[in-house]
N, C-alpha and C positions, 0 to 999 in steps of 0.2 A: 637586104640586097647585098650579095657578096661582091666585093670589089677586087679587081686584079691586083696581084702582088708580084713584085720582083723577087726572085729566089736568091738566097744567099747560101753559100756553103756552110757547113756546120761550124767551121772555124772562123768565119767572117763576122765581124762586128758591124753594127749599123753605123753609118756615117752620121755626124751631127745633123746634117740636113735631113736625113731620112728619119731620125728620131724626132726632129722638130715637126715633120709632117704628120707623124703618128700622134704626137701630143696635140697638134692642132685639130686633127680629126676627132680625137676623143673629146676635146673641149667643144667642138662644133656639135657633135651628136648628143652631148649632155643636154642640149636645148630642147630635145624631142623626147617626150615621155615614152613613146611607143617604138623607139629605135634603140637597139643595143649595138655598141661598137665593140668589136673584138679584134684585137691585133696587137702586135704581129702574131701570126700563127705559122706553124711549120707545114701544115697540110689542111686541106679542105675539111677533113674529118674532125678537126678540132673545133669547127664552127658549130656543130650540133644543131643544125637547122631542123 
């Protein structure tokens, strides 16, 4: 299930709170064998669904 993402410009870094949310998402989805977490991505085509 693709989740919405906020877009950043190419020169913008993730804020610490944004990085923490991504790290928490990865840890959460590791609990599910049939779910793959991909993020952050620059475009939907990177998801390869």
